[in-house]
N, C-alpha and C positions, 0 to 999 in steps of 0.2 A: 717330422712334417705333419703327421696326423694330429699330434697333440697341439701343435701351433694353430691349426685351423679350428680345433674345438675350444680353444681358449677364448672366453667371452671378452677378455680385456684386449684382445687383438683387434676387435672391430670398433670403429668409431660410431657411437650411438647417434650423433647428430647427422651422420650421413643417411641414416634410416628414416628420419623425419623429413618430409619435403619442406622446401622453403615457403610454400604457399599456405602452410598451416595457420599462421597468424592472420592472413588475409581471409581465410575461410571462416575464422571464428567471429570476425566482426559482424557479418550479416546474421549469424546465428544469435549473437548477443542482442542485436537490435530487434530481431524477431521475438526473442524471449521477453524483452522489455515491453514490446508492443502487446504481446499476448497477456502479460501481467496487468497492463493498464486496462485492457478490454475486460479481463476477468474481474477486476475490482470496480469497474464502472457501473454505476446504477443510474437509472432514469432520474432526472431532476424532478422534484416534486413541485407542484404548483403552490403548495403550502409553504409560506416563508419559514425560515429557521436556519440554524447552522448547517453547513454542508456536510456530506458524508466523508469525503476526502480520504478514501481507503481505510476507513475505520477510525480515523483520528477524531473526526467530529463527534461521534458518540462518546469517546473517552473524555473529550473536553467538556461536553455537555453534562455527563454524569459527574465529573470532577467538580464542576461549578455547583451542582446541586448539593454535593457532599460538603463543599467548602463554605458556600454562602447560606445554605439552608434553603428549604423549599420556597418560603415566602420571598426572600430577597432575590433568589435566582429567577422566580417567575416574574417579579417586577422588572428585573434586568432584561429578560427576553421580551417582555411586553413593550418596554421602552425602545428596544432595538429593532424588533421585527413587527410589532403591531399586536392586535387583539387576539389573533388566532395563530399560534406558533407550534411548530413541530420540533420536538427535542427527543433525546434519548435518556431514559433513566433505567439503569441496570441492563443495558443492552436492548431494551424494548422501545419501540417508537411510541412516544407519548405526545398527546396534543394538549396544549394549554389554551383554554378559552377564557377570556376575561374582558372586562370592559372598564 
């Protein structure tokens, strides 16, 4: 009888976890997603240019400069956003001023 009570296979593990566990995890996941969005949010700049978008904007901007070259990429951004543009090159915010 003592060995039977000490046997871990005797207990049903699902009876130890409450049924409300999945219901409690949904608000926690929503809160974590909300905090992640707040953490990655940056103030929008008054200077036109590609958006930051959780770090994807700088990667696209830098990739465009590598792919097209500096001259063609500057012309593209000037046609798209105007004479004063904010872009990212090598992870640093860079301003393109042209006319």
